PQR file of N, CA, C, O and H, with PARSE charges and radii, in Angstrom:
ATOM      1  N   UNK A   1     -64.215 -59.312 153.593 -0.4000 1.5000
ATOM      2  CA  UNK A   1     -65.006 -60.272 152.829 -0.0000 2.0000
ATOM      3  C   UNK A   1     -66.357 -59.639 152.487  0.5500 1.7000
ATOM      4  O   UNK A   1     -67.022 -59.060 153.345 -0.5500 1.4000
ATOM      5  N   UNK A   2     -66.736 -59.760 151.249 -0.4000 1.5000
ATOM      6  CA  UNK A   2     -68.002 -59.207 150.773 -0.0000 2.0000
ATOM      7  C   UNK A   2     -69.176 -60.057 151.264  0.5500 1.7000
ATOM      8  O   UNK A   2     -69.060 -61.276 151.390 -0.5500 1.4000
ATOM      9  H   UNK A   2     -66.195 -60.230 150.551  0.4000 1.0000
ATOM     10  N   UNK A   3     -70.277 -59.420 151.532 -0.4000 1.5000
ATOM     11  CA  UNK A   3     -71.492 -60.096 151.959 -0.0000 2.0000
ATOM     12  C   UNK A   3     -71.996 -61.034 150.858  0.5500 1.7000
ATOM     13  O   UNK A   3     -71.906 -60.714 149.673 -0.5500 1.4000
ATOM     14  H   UNK A   3     -70.371 -58.430 151.429  0.4000 1.0000
ATOM     15  N   UNK A   4     -72.524 -62.186 151.259 -0.4000 1.5000
ATOM     16  CA  UNK A   4     -73.122 -63.120 150.304 -0.0000 2.0000
ATOM     17  C   UNK A   4     -74.647 -63.120 150.398  0.5500 1.7000
ATOM     18  O   UNK A   4     -75.310 -63.966 149.797 -0.5500 1.4000
ATOM     19  H   UNK A   4     -72.597 -62.445 152.222  0.4000 1.0000
ATOM     20  N   UNK A   5     -75.198 -62.177 151.148 -0.4000 1.5000
ATOM     21  CA  UNK A   5     -76.649 -62.075 151.253 -0.0000 2.0000
ATOM     22  C   UNK A   5     -77.253 -61.719 149.902  0.5500 1.7000
ATOM     23  O   UNK A   5     -76.624 -61.045 149.086 -0.5500 1.4000
ATOM     24  H   UNK A   5     -74.660 -61.490 151.636  0.4000 1.0000
ATOM     25  N   UNK A   6     -78.454 -62.170 149.680 -0.4000 1.5000
ATOM     26  CA  UNK A   6     -79.152 -61.925 148.421 -0.0000 2.0000
ATOM     27  C   UNK A   6     -79.222 -60.434 148.124  0.5500 1.7000
ATOM     28  O   UNK A   6     -79.003 -60.015 146.987 -0.5500 1.4000
ATOM     29  H   UNK A   6     -78.965 -62.718 150.342  0.4000 1.0000
ATOM     30  N   UNK A   7     -79.524 -59.636 149.135 -0.4000 1.5000
ATOM     31  CA  UNK A   7     -79.680 -58.192 148.916 -0.0000 2.0000
ATOM     32  C   UNK A   7     -78.380 -57.514 148.486  0.5500 1.7000
ATOM     33  O   UNK A   7     -78.402 -56.414 147.935 -0.5500 1.4000
ATOM     34  H   UNK A   7     -79.702 -59.977 150.058  0.4000 1.0000
ATOM     35  N   UNK A   8     -77.258 -58.168 148.737 -0.4000 1.5000
ATOM     36  CA  UNK A   8     -75.957 -57.579 148.433 -0.0000 2.0000
ATOM     37  C   UNK A   8     -75.280 -58.190 147.207  0.5500 1.7000
ATOM     38  O   UNK A   8     -74.133 -57.858 146.908 -0.5500 1.4000
ATOM     39  H   UNK A   8     -77.240 -59.062 149.185  0.4000 1.0000
ATOM     40  N   UNK A   9     -75.975 -59.079 146.495 -0.4000 1.5000
ATOM     41  CA  UNK A   9     -75.358 -59.780 145.367 -0.0000 2.0000
ATOM     42  C   UNK A   9     -76.276 -59.786 144.148  0.5500 1.7000
ATOM     43  O   UNK A   9     -77.493 -59.638 144.260 -0.5500 1.4000
ATOM     44  H   UNK A   9     -76.907 -59.350 146.738  0.4000 1.0000
ATOM     45  N   UNK A  10     -75.670 -59.957 143.008 -0.4000 1.5000
ATOM     46  CA  UNK A  10     -76.436 -60.155 141.778 -0.0000 2.0000
ATOM     47  C   UNK A  10     -76.580 -61.665 141.553  0.5500 1.7000
ATOM     48  O   UNK A  10     -75.898 -62.461 142.197 -0.5500 1.4000
ATOM     49  H   UNK A  10     -74.682 -60.077 142.917  0.4000 1.0000
ATOM     50  N   UNK A  11     -77.447 -62.040 140.661 -0.4000 1.5000
ATOM     51  CA  UNK A  11     -77.613 -63.453 140.327 -0.0000 2.0000
ATOM     52  C   UNK A  11     -76.280 -64.051 139.868  0.5500 1.7000
ATOM     53  O   UNK A  11     -75.917 -65.155 140.274 -0.5500 1.4000
ATOM     54  H   UNK A  11     -78.001 -61.393 140.137  0.4000 1.0000
ATOM     55  N   UNK A  12     -75.570 -63.333 139.038 -0.4000 1.5000
ATOM     56  CA  UNK A  12     -74.284 -63.828 138.541 -0.0000 2.0000
ATOM     57  C   UNK A  12     -73.293 -64.041 139.673  0.5500 1.7000
ATOM     58  O   UNK A  12     -72.551 -65.023 139.676 -0.5500 1.4000
ATOM     59  H   UNK A  12     -75.864 -62.437 138.708  0.4000 1.0000
ATOM     60  N   UNK A  13     -73.280 -63.124 140.634 -0.4000 1.5000
ATOM     61  CA  UNK A  13     -72.392 -63.280 141.789 -0.0000 2.0000
ATOM     62  C   UNK A  13     -72.791 -64.502 142.624  0.5500 1.7000
ATOM     63  O   UNK A  13     -71.931 -65.236 143.111 -0.5500 1.4000
ATOM     64  H   UNK A  13     -73.883 -62.326 140.631  0.4000 1.0000
ATOM     65  N   UNK A  14     -74.099 -64.713 142.785 -0.4000 1.5000
ATOM     66  CA  UNK A  14     -74.561 -65.882 143.551 -0.0000 2.0000
ATOM     67  C   UNK A  14     -74.194 -67.185 142.846  0.5500 1.7000
ATOM     68  O   UNK A  14     -73.814 -68.156 143.502 -0.5500 1.4000
ATOM     69  H   UNK A  14     -74.798 -64.118 142.390  0.4000 1.0000
ATOM     70  N   UNK A  15     -74.302 -67.217 141.528 -0.4000 1.5000
ATOM     71  CA  UNK A  15     -73.877 -68.402 140.780 -0.0000 2.0000
ATOM     72  C   UNK A  15     -72.396 -68.681 141.016  0.5500 1.7000
ATOM     73  O   UNK A  15     -71.993 -69.828 141.203 -0.5500 1.4000
ATOM     74  H   UNK A  15     -74.611 -66.429 140.995  0.4000 1.0000
ATOM     75  N   UNK A  16     -71.602 -67.632 141.004 -0.4000 1.5000
ATOM     76  CA  UNK A  16     -70.167 -67.767 141.222 -0.0000 2.0000
ATOM     77  C   UNK A  16     -69.862 -68.209 142.653  0.5500 1.7000
ATOM     78  O   UNK A  16     -68.966 -69.022 142.879 -0.5500 1.4000
ATOM     79  H   UNK A  16     -71.930 -66.699 140.852  0.4000 1.0000
ATOM     80  N   UNK A  17     -70.607 -67.672 143.613 -0.4000 1.5000
ATOM     81  CA  UNK A  17     -70.426 -68.062 145.021 -0.0000 2.0000
ATOM     82  C   UNK A  17     -70.688 -69.547 145.183  0.5500 1.7000
ATOM     83  O   UNK A  17     -69.901 -70.253 145.813 -0.5500 1.4000
ATOM     84  H   UNK A  17     -71.335 -67.011 143.430  0.4000 1.0000
ATOM     85  N   UNK A  18     -71.785 -70.025 144.620 -0.4000 1.5000
ATOM     86  CA  UNK A  18     -72.116 -71.447 144.717 -0.0000 2.0000
ATOM     87  C   UNK A  18     -71.060 -72.280 144.015  0.5500 1.7000
ATOM     88  O   UNK A  18     -70.602 -73.289 144.551 -0.5500 1.4000
ATOM     89  H   UNK A  18     -72.425 -69.451 144.108  0.4000 1.0000
ATOM     90  N   UNK A  19     -70.677 -71.872 142.838 -0.4000 1.5000
ATOM     91  CA  UNK A  19     -69.688 -72.638 142.074 -0.0000 2.0000
ATOM     92  C   UNK A  19     -68.356 -72.710 142.807  0.5500 1.7000
ATOM     93  O   UNK A  19     -67.781 -73.790 142.943 -0.5500 1.4000
ATOM     94  H   UNK A  19     -71.049 -71.052 142.402  0.4000 1.0000
ATOM     95  N   UNK A  20     -67.863 -71.579 143.277 -0.4000 1.5000
ATOM     96  CA  UNK A  20     -66.541 -71.546 143.897 -0.0000 2.0000
ATOM     97  C   UNK A  20     -66.519 -72.122 145.309  0.5500 1.7000
ATOM     98  O   UNK A  20     -65.620 -72.889 145.653 -0.5500 1.4000
ATOM     99  H   UNK A  20     -68.330 -70.701 143.167  0.4000 1.0000
ATOM    100  N   UNK A  21     -67.493 -71.761 146.118 -0.4000 1.5000
ATOM    101  CA  UNK A  21     -67.445 -72.121 147.533 -0.0000 2.0000
ATOM    102  C   UNK A  21     -68.034 -73.489 147.839  0.5500 1.7000
ATOM    103  O   UNK A  21     -67.628 -74.132 148.807 -0.5500 1.4000
ATOM    104  H   UNK A  21     -68.224 -71.138 145.838  0.4000 1.0000
ATOM    105  N   UNK A  22     -68.971 -73.937 147.043 -0.4000 1.5000
ATOM    106  CA  UNK A  22     -69.683 -75.153 147.403 -0.0000 2.0000
ATOM    107  C   UNK A  22     -69.373 -76.324 146.482  0.5500 1.7000
ATOM    108  O   UNK A  22     -69.186 -77.445 146.953 -0.5500 1.4000
ATOM    109  H   UNK A  22     -69.301 -73.414 146.257  0.4000 1.0000
ATOM    110  N   UNK A  23     -69.318 -76.085 145.201 -0.4000 1.5000
ATOM    111  CA  UNK A  23     -69.062 -77.160 144.251 -0.0000 2.0000
ATOM    112  C   UNK A  23     -67.627 -77.620 144.385  0.5500 1.7000
ATOM    113  O   UNK A  23     -66.693 -76.841 144.192 -0.5500 1.4000
ATOM    114  H   UNK A  23     -69.471 -75.174 144.818  0.4000 1.0000
ATOM    115  N   UNK A  24     -67.458 -78.867 144.711 -0.4000 1.5000
ATOM    116  CA  UNK A  24     -66.120 -79.428 144.790 -0.0000 2.0000
ATOM    117  C   UNK A  24     -65.276 -78.855 145.904  0.5500 1.7000
ATOM    118  O   UNK A  24     -64.051 -78.810 145.793 -0.5500 1.4000
ATOM    119  H   UNK A  24     -68.216 -79.500 144.867  0.4000 1.0000
ATOM    120  N   UNK A  25     -65.917 -78.412 146.991 -0.4000 1.5000
ATOM    121  CA  UNK A  25     -65.151 -77.820 148.086 -0.0000 2.0000
ATOM    122  C   UNK A  25     -64.165 -78.820 148.679  0.5500 1.7000
ATOM    123  O   UNK A  25     -63.232 -78.428 149.380 -0.5500 1.4000
ATOM    124  H   UNK A  25     -66.912 -78.448 147.081  0.4000 1.0000
ATOM    125  N   UNK A  26     -64.362 -80.094 148.408 -0.4000 1.5000
ATOM    126  CA  UNK A  26     -63.427 -81.116 148.874 -0.0000 2.0000
ATOM    127  C   UNK A  26     -62.263 -81.254 147.889  0.5500 1.7000
ATOM    128  O   UNK A  26     -61.273 -81.923 148.183 -0.5500 1.4000
ATOM    129  H   UNK A  26     -65.120 -80.412 147.839  0.4000 1.0000
ATOM    130  N   UNK A  27     -62.385 -80.624 146.730 -0.4000 1.5000
ATOM    131  CA  UNK A  27     -61.344 -80.689 145.726 -0.0000 2.0000
ATOM    132  C   UNK A  27     -61.598 -81.718 144.644  0.5500 1.7000
ATOM    133  O   UNK A  27     -60.846 -81.786 143.672 -0.5500 1.4000
ATOM    134  H   UNK A  27     -63.189 -80.080 146.491  0.4000 1.0000
ATOM    135  N   UNK A  28     -62.653 -82.530 144.792 -0.4000 1.5000
ATOM    136  CA  UNK A  28     -62.896 -83.620 143.854 -0.0000 2.0000
ATOM    137  C   UNK A  28     -63.752 -83.206 142.659  0.5500 1.7000
ATOM    138  O   UNK A  28     -63.559 -83.740 141.567 -0.5500 1.4000
ATOM    139  H   UNK A  28     -63.264 -82.475 145.582  0.4000 1.0000
ATOM    140  N   UNK A  29     -64.676 -82.289 142.825 -0.4000 1.5000
ATOM    141  CA  UNK A  29     -65.607 -81.862 141.790 -0.0000 2.0000
ATOM    142  C   UNK A  29     -66.328 -83.041 141.127  0.5500 1.7000
ATOM    143  O   UNK A  29     -66.348 -83.169 139.903 -0.5500 1.4000
ATOM    144  H   UNK A  29     -64.833 -81.855 143.713  0.4000 1.0000
ATOM    145  N   UNK A  30     -66.912 -83.886 141.959 -0.4000 1.5000
ATOM    146  CA  UNK A  30     -67.647 -85.051 141.463 -0.0000 2.0000
ATOM    147  C   UNK A  30     -68.840 -84.621 140.611  0.5500 1.7000
ATOM    148  O   UNK A  30     -69.465 -83.596 140.883 -0.5500 1.4000
ATOM    149  H   UNK A  30     -66.896 -83.781 142.953  0.4000 1.0000
ATOM    150  N   UNK A  31     -69.144 -85.388 139.609 -0.4000 1.5000
ATOM    151  CA  UNK A  31     -70.238 -85.062 138.702 -0.0000 2.0000
ATOM    152  C   UNK A  31     -71.562 -84.931 139.432  0.5500 1.7000
ATOM    153  O   UNK A  31     -72.366 -84.061 139.096 -0.5500 1.4000
ATOM    154  H   UNK A  31     -68.637 -86.221 139.388  0.4000 1.0000
ATOM    155  N   UNK A  32     -71.803 -85.767 140.413 -0.4000 1.5000
ATOM    156  CA  UNK A  32     -73.074 -85.745 141.129 -0.0000 2.0000
ATOM    157  C   UNK A  32     -72.908 -85.244 142.555  0.5500 1.7000
ATOM    158  O   UNK A  32     -73.505 -85.791 143.483 -0.5500 1.4000
ATOM    159  H   UNK A  32     -71.151 -86.473 140.686  0.4000 1.0000
ATOM    160  N   UNK A  33     -72.107 -84.215 142.729 -0.4000 1.5000
ATOM    161  CA  UNK A  33     -71.800 -83.669 144.044 -0.0000 2.0000
ATOM    162  C   UNK A  33     -73.074 -83.158 144.725  0.5500 1.7000
ATOM    163  O   UNK A  33     -73.921 -82.537 144.084 -0.5500 1.4000
ATOM    164  H   UNK A  33     -71.622 -83.771 141.975  0.4000 1.0000
ATOM    165  N   UNK A  34     -73.198 -83.422 146.007 -0.4000 1.5000
ATOM    166  CA  UNK A  34     -74.289 -82.862 146.796 -0.0000 2.0000
ATOM    167  C   UNK A  34     -73.729 -82.134 148.002  0.5500 1.7000
ATOM    168  O   UNK A  34     -74.435 -81.930 148.989 -0.5500 1.4000
ATOM    169  H   UNK A  34     -72.510 -83.927 146.528  0.4000 1.0000
ATOM    170  N   UNK A  35     -72.514 -81.757 147.934 -0.4000 1.5000
ATOM    171  CA  UNK A  35     -71.888 -80.981 148.957 -0.0000 2.0000
ATOM    172  C   UNK A  35     -71.241 -81.822 150.014  0.5500 1.7000
ATOM    173  O   UNK A  35     -70.540 -81.240 150.841 -0.5500 1.4000
ATOM    174  H   UNK A  35     -71.940 -81.923 147.132  0.4000 1.0000
ATOM    175  N   UNK A  36     -71.364 -82.904 150.075 -0.4000 1.5000
ATOM    176  CA  UNK A  36     -70.702 -84.198 150.108 -0.0000 2.0000
ATOM    177  C   UNK A  36     -71.466 -85.234 150.896  0.5500 1.7000
ATOM    178  O   UNK A  36     -72.692 -85.164 150.987 -0.5500 1.4000
ATOM    179  H   UNK A  36     -71.934 -83.376 149.402  0.4000 1.0000
ATOM    180  N   UNK A  37     -70.813 -86.127 151.428 -0.4000 1.5000
ATOM    181  CA  UNK A  37     -71.123 -87.432 151.972 -0.0000 2.0000
ATOM    182  C   UNK A  37     -71.660 -88.394 150.939  0.5500 1.7000
ATOM    183  O   UNK A  37     -72.431 -89.303 151.248 -0.5500 1.4000
ATOM    184  H   UNK A  37     -69.817 -86.184 151.354  0.4000 1.0000
ATOM    185  N   UNK A  38     -71.238 -88.178 149.708 -0.4000 1.5000
ATOM    186  CA  UNK A  38     -71.453 -89.106 148.594 -0.0000 2.0000
ATOM    187  C   UNK A  38     -72.901 -89.523 148.388  0.5500 1.7000
ATOM    188  O   UNK A  38     -73.178 -90.694 148.127 -0.5500 1.4000
ATOM    189  H   UNK A  38     -70.612 -87.440 149.457  0.4000 1.0000
ATOM    190  N   UNK A  39     -73.833 -88.573 148.503 -0.4000 1.5000
ATOM    191  CA  UNK A  39     -75.241 -88.902 148.320 -0.0000 2.0000
ATOM    192  C   UNK A  39     -75.734 -88.666 146.908  0.5500 1.7000
ATOM    193  O   UNK A  39     -76.875 -89.014 146.605 -0.5500 1.4000
ATOM    194  H   UNK A  39     -73.609 -87.622 148.715  0.4000 1.0000
ATOM    195  N   UNK A  40     -74.951 -88.108 146.055 -0.4000 1.5000
ATOM    196  CA  UNK A  40     -75.383 -87.865 144.681 -0.0000 2.0000
ATOM    197  C   UNK A  40     -76.237 -86.624 144.566  0.5500 1.7000
ATOM    198  O   UNK A  40     -76.562 -85.996 145.574 -0.5500 1.4000
ATOM    199  H   UNK A  40     -74.024 -87.826 146.301  0.4000 1.0000
ATOM    200  N   UNK A  41     -76.601 -86.266 143.363 -0.4000 1.5000
ATOM    201  CA  UNK A  41     -77.361 -85.053 143.105 -0.0000 2.0000
ATOM    202  C   UNK A  41     -76.435 -83.948 142.643  0.5500 1.7000
ATOM    203  O   UNK A  41     -75.219 -84.132 142.598 -0.5500 1.4000
ATOM    204  H   UNK A  41     -76.338 -86.776 142.545  0.4000 1.0000
ATOM    205  N   UNK A  42     -76.992 -82.819 142.306 -0.4000 1.5000
ATOM    206  CA  UNK A  42     -76.171 -81.701 141.834 -0.0000 2.0000
ATOM    207  C   UNK A  42     -76.273 -80.568 142.837  0.5500 1.7000
ATOM    208  O   UNK A  42     -77.370 -80.185 143.243 -0.5500 1.4000
ATOM    209  H   UNK A  42     -77.980 -82.670 142.343  0.4000 1.0000
ATOM    210  N   UNK A  43     -75.147 -80.042 143.230 -0.4000 1.5000
ATOM    211  CA  UNK A  43     -75.096 -78.992 144.229 -0.0000 2.0000
ATOM    212  C   UNK A  43     -75.879 -77.759 143.800  0.5500 1.7000
ATOM    213  O   UNK A  43     -76.507 -77.104 144.633 -0.5500 1.4000
ATOM    214  H   UNK A  43     -74.255 -80.353 142.900  0.4000 1.0000
ATOM    215  N   UNK A  44     -75.849 -77.433 142.503 -0.4000 1.5000
ATOM    216  CA  UNK A  44     -76.572 -76.241 142.076 -0.0000 2.0000
ATOM    217  C   UNK A  44     -78.084 -76.412 142.202  0.5500 1.7000
ATOM    218  O   UNK A  44     -78.804 -75.419 142.318 -0.5500 1.4000
ATOM    219  H   UNK A  44     -75.339 -77.964 141.827  0.4000 1.0000
ATOM    220  N   UNK A  45     -78.579 -77.648 142.182 -0.4000 1.5000
ATOM    221  CA  UNK A  45     -80.008 -77.886 142.401 -0.0000 2.0000
ATOM    222  C   UNK A  45     -80.377 -77.549 143.840  0.5500 1.7000
ATOM    223  O   UNK A  45     -81.389 -76.893 144.087 -0.5500 1.4000
ATOM    224  H   UNK A  45     -77.994 -78.454 142.088  0.4000 1.0000
ATOM    225  N   UNK A  46     -79.569 -77.991 144.775 -0.4000 1.5000
ATOM    226  CA  UNK A  46     -79.804 -77.706 146.193 -0.0000 2.0000
ATOM    227  C   UNK A  46     -79.795 -76.201 146.451  0.5500 1.7000
ATOM    228  O   UNK A  46     -80.627 -75.703 147.210 -0.5500 1.4000
ATOM    229  H   UNK A  46     -78.746 -78.523 144.574  0.4000 1.0000
ATOM    230  N   UNK A  47     -78.884 -75.485 145.842 -0.4000 1.5000
ATOM    231  CA  UNK A  47     -78.729 -74.054 146.091 -0.0000 2.0000
ATOM    232  C   UNK A  47     -79.399 -73.170 145.036  0.5500 1.7000
ATOM    233  O   UNK A  47     -79.155 -71.964 145.006 -0.5500 1.4000
ATOM    234  H   UNK A  47     -78.208 -75.890 145.225  0.4000 1.0000
ATOM    235  N   UNK A  48     -80.224 -73.739 144.187 -0.4000 1.5000
ATOM    236  CA  UNK A  48     -80.930 -72.956 143.164 -0.0000 2.0000
ATOM    237  C   UNK A  48     -81.799 -71.859 143.776  0.5500 1.7000
ATOM    238  O   UNK A  48     -81.839 -70.757 143.228 -0.5500 1.4000
ATOM    239  H   UNK A  48     -80.422 -74.719 144.212  0.4000 1.0000
ATOM    240  N   UNK A  49     -82.504 -72.110 144.901 -0.4000 1.5000
ATOM    241  CA  UNK A  49     -83.284 -71.020 145.493 -0.0000 2.0000
ATOM    242  C   UNK A  49     -82.426 -69.815 145.893  0.5500 1.7000
ATOM    243  O   UNK A  49     -82.886 -68.675 145.829 -0.5500 1.4000
ATOM    244  H   UNK A  49     -82.471 -73.004 145.346  0.4000 1.0000
ATOM    245  N   UNK A  50     -81.193 -70.065 146.302 -0.4000 1.5000
ATOM    246  CA  UNK A  50     -80.275 -68.958 146.616 -0.0000 2.0000
ATOM    247  C   UNK A  50     -79.891 -68.233 145.327  0.5500 1.7000
ATOM    248  O   UNK A  50     -79.940 -67.005 145.263 -0.5500 1.4000
ATOM    249  H   UNK A  50     -80.819 -70.991 146.355  0.4000 1.0000
ATOM    250  N   UNK A  51     -79.515 -68.983 144.322 -0.4000 1.5000
ATOM    251  CA  UNK A  51     -79.142 -68.384 143.039 -0.0000 2.0000
ATOM    252  C   UNK A  51     -80.297 -67.541 142.495  0.5500 1.7000
ATOM    253  O   UNK A  51     -80.076 -66.463 141.943 -0.5500 1.4000
ATOM    254  H   UNK A  51     -79.474 -69.981 144.374  0.4000 1.0000
ATOM    255  N   UNK A  52     -81.533 -68.035 142.652 -0.4000 1.5000
ATOM    256  CA  UNK A  52     -82.724 -67.332 142.168 -0.0000 2.0000
ATOM    257  C   UNK A  52     -83.135 -66.163 143.062  0.5500 1.7000
ATOM    258  O   UNK A  52     -84.039 -65.404 142.713 -0.5500 1.4000
ATOM    259  H   UNK A  52     -81.713 -68.911 143.100  0.4000 1.0000
ATOM    260  N   UNK A  53     -82.470 -66.014 144.222 -0.4000 1.5000
ATOM    261  CA  UNK A  53     -82.792 -64.909 145.126 -0.0000 2.0000
ATOM    262  C   UNK A  53     -84.005 -65.158 145.995  0.5500 1.7000
ATOM    263  O   UNK A  53     -84.635 -64.208 146.458 -0.5500 1.4000
ATOM    264  H   UNK A  53     -81.735 -66.631 144.505  0.4000 1.0000
ATOM    265  N   UNK A  54     -84.349 -66.422 146.230 -0.4000 1.5000
ATOM    266  CA  UNK A  54     -85.533 -66.766 147.011 -0.0000 2.0000
ATOM    267  C   UNK A  54     -85.227 -67.152 148.453  0.5500 1.7000
ATOM    268  O   UNK A  54     -86.038 -66.902 149.345 -0.5500 1.4000
ATOM    269  H   UNK A  54     -83.837 -67.195 145.854  0.4000 1.0000
ATOM    270  N   UNK A  55     -84.062 -67.760 148.693 -0.4000 1.5000
ATOM    271  CA  UNK A  55     -83.670 -68.186 150.042 -0.0000 2.0000
ATOM    272  C   UNK A  55     -82.190 -67.930 150.239  0.5500 1.7000
ATOM    273  O   UNK A  55     -81.390 -68.089 149.318 -0.5500 1.4000
ATOM    274  H   UNK A  55     -83.403 -67.963 147.968  0.4000 1.0000
ATOM    275  N   UNK A  56     -81.835 -67.530 151.455 -0.4000 1.5000
ATOM    276  CA  UNK A  56     -80.428 -67.339 151.783 -0.0000 2.0000
ATOM    277  C   UNK A  56     -79.750 -68.697 151.954  0.5500 1.7000
ATOM    278  O   UNK A  56     -80.412 -69.700 152.220 -0.5500 1.4000
ATOM    279  H   UNK A  56     -82.486 -67.401 152.203  0.4000 1.0000
ATOM    280  N   UNK A  57     -78.449 -68.723 151.802 -0.4000 1.5000
ATOM    281  CA  UNK A  57     -77.684 -69.962 151.982 -0.0000 2.0000
ATOM    282  C   UNK A  57     -77.930 -70.544 153.371  0.5500 1.7000
ATOM    283  O   UNK A  57     -78.088 -71.757 153.512 -0.5500 1.4000
ATOM    284  H   UNK A  57     -77.911 -67.908 151.587  0.4000 1.0000
ATOM    285  N   UNK A  58     -77.964 -69.703 154.386 -0.4000 1.5000
ATOM    286  CA  UNK A  58     -78.179 -70.183 155.755 -0.0000 2.0000
ATOM    287  C   UNK A  58     -79.515 -70.918 155.888  0.5500 1.7000
ATOM    288  O   UNK A  58     -79.591 -71.937 156.574 -0.5500 1.4000
ATOM    289  H   UNK A  58     -77.836 -68.718 154.271  0.4000 1.0000
ATOM    290  N   UNK A  59     -80.556 -70.417 155.248 -0.4000 1.5000
ATOM    291  CA  UNK A  59     -81.866 -71.069 155.289 -0.0000 2.0000
ATOM    292  C   UNK A  59     -81.815 -72.445 154.630  0.5500 1.7000
ATOM    293  O   UNK A  59     -82.360 -73.414 155.156 -0.5500 1.4000
ATOM    294  H   UNK A  59     -80.495 -69.589 154.691  0.4000 1.0000
ATOM    295  N   UNK A  60     -81.165 -72.520 153.489 -0.4000 1.5000
ATOM    296  CA  UNK A  60     -81.055 -73.785 152.766 -0.0000 2.0000
ATOM    297  C   UNK A  60     -80.259 -74.791 153.588  0.5500 1.7000
ATOM    298  O   UNK A  60     -80.647 -75.953 153.708 -0.5500 1.4000
ATOM    299  H   UNK A  60     -80.722 -71.732 153.061  0.4000 1.0000
ATOM    300  N   UNK A  61     -79.149 -74.341 154.150 -0.4000 1.5000
ATOM    301  CA  UNK A  61     -78.334 -75.236 154.973 -0.0000 2.0000
ATOM    302  C   UNK A  61     -79.107 -75.743 156.185  0.5500 1.7000
ATOM    303  O   UNK A  61     -79.004 -76.916 156.545 -0.5500 1.4000
ATOM    304  H   UNK A  61     -78.833 -73.397 154.053  0.4000 1.0000
ATOM    305  N   UNK A  62     -79.879 -74.863 156.813 -0.4000 1.5000
ATOM    306  CA  UNK A  62     -80.672 -75.263 157.977 -0.0000 2.0000
ATOM    307  C   UNK A  62     -81.721 -76.308 157.589  0.5500 1.7000
ATOM    308  O   UNK A  62     -81.886 -77.308 158.287 -0.5500 1.4000
ATOM    309  H   UNK A  62     -79.963 -73.910 156.521  0.4000 1.0000
ATOM    310  N   UNK A  63     -82.420 -76.082 156.496 -0.4000 1.5000
ATOM    311  CA  UNK A  63     -83.433 -77.039 156.030 -0.0000 2.0000
ATOM    312  C   UNK A  63     -82.815 -78.374 155.674  0.5500 1.7000
ATOM    313  O   UNK A  63     -83.371 -79.430 155.978 -0.5500 1.4000
ATOM    314  H   UNK A  63     -82.287 -75.270 155.929  0.4000 1.0000
ATOM    315  N   UNK A  64     -81.666 -78.323 155.028 -0.4000 1.5000
ATOM    316  CA  UNK A  64     -80.993 -79.547 154.594 -0.0000 2.0000
ATOM    317  C   UNK A  64     -80.507 -80.369 155.770  0.5500 1.7000
ATOM    318  O   UNK A  64     -80.593 -81.597 155.742 -0.5500 1.4000
ATOM    319  H   UNK A  64     -81.214 -77.466 154.781  0.4000 1.0000
ATOM    320  N   UNK A  65     -79.995 -79.711 156.811 -0.4000 1.5000
ATOM    321  CA  UNK A  65     -79.431 -80.438 157.949 -0.0000 2.0000
ATOM    322  C   UNK A  65     -80.454 -80.764 159.029  0.5500 1.7000
ATOM    323  O   UNK A  65     -80.160 -81.566 159.916 -0.5500 1.4000
ATOM    324  H   UNK A  65     -79.925 -78.714 156.834  0.4000 1.0000
ATOM    325  N   UNK A  66     -81.645 -80.169 158.987 -0.4000 1.5000
ATOM    326  CA  UNK A  66     -82.647 -80.374 160.034 -0.0000 2.0000
ATOM    327  C   UNK A  66     -82.954 -81.842 160.338  0.5500 1.7000
ATOM    328  O   UNK A  66     -83.070 -82.191 161.513 -0.5500 1.4000
ATOM    329  H   UNK A  66     -81.884 -79.517 158.267  0.4000 1.0000
ATOM    330  N   UNK A  67     -83.091 -82.716 159.341 -0.4000 1.5000
ATOM    331  CA  UNK A  67     -83.391 -84.119 159.669 -0.0000 2.0000
ATOM    332  C   UNK A  67     -82.267 -84.837 160.413  0.5500 1.7000
ATOM    333  O   UNK A  67     -82.483 -85.889 161.013 -0.5500 1.4000
ATOM    334  H   UNK A  67     -82.997 -82.433 158.386  0.4000 1.0000
ATOM    335  N   UNK A  68     -81.081 -84.266 160.368 -0.4000 1.5000
ATOM    336  CA  UNK A  68     -79.925 -84.927 160.985 -0.0000 2.0000
ATOM    337  C   UNK A  68     -79.610 -84.371 162.374  0.5500 1.7000
ATOM    338  O   UNK A  68     -78.760 -84.913 163.081 -0.5500 1.4000
ATOM    339  H   UNK A  68     -80.906 -83.411 159.880  0.4000 1.0000
ATOM    340  N   UNK A  69     -80.300 -83.280 162.771 -0.4000 1.5000
ATOM    341  CA  UNK A  69     -80.040 -82.641 164.051 -0.0000 2.0000
ATOM    342  C   UNK A  69     -81.135 -83.036 165.027  0.5500 1.7000
ATOM    343  O   UNK A  69     -82.327 -82.955 164.729 -0.5500 1.4000
ATOM    344  H   UNK A  69     -80.991 -82.841 162.197  0.4000 1.0000
ATOM    345  N   UNK A  70     -80.693 -83.468 166.203 -0.4000 1.5000
ATOM    346  CA  UNK A  70     -81.676 -83.853 167.233 -0.0000 2.0000
ATOM    347  C   UNK A  70     -81.892 -82.732 168.199  0.5500 1.7000
ATOM    348  O   UNK A  70     -82.682 -82.867 169.134 -0.5500 1.4000
ATOM    349  H   UNK A  70     -79.725 -83.534 166.446  0.4000 1.0000
TER
END
């Protein structure tokens, strides 16, 4: 499996990673997918910093889940 780290990918590859792995990972491809639990929003907005090469996916996931972890 190829690395998904920013240093190992191009912007186009990161867009494809987000599209394939995260968008509609449940199979539904909802218009307002947020990676799920039906909260609305667009998945590419959440992962835009990764696509732009500013934050790794792991950082974004940690920030997103932090309010839910005790």
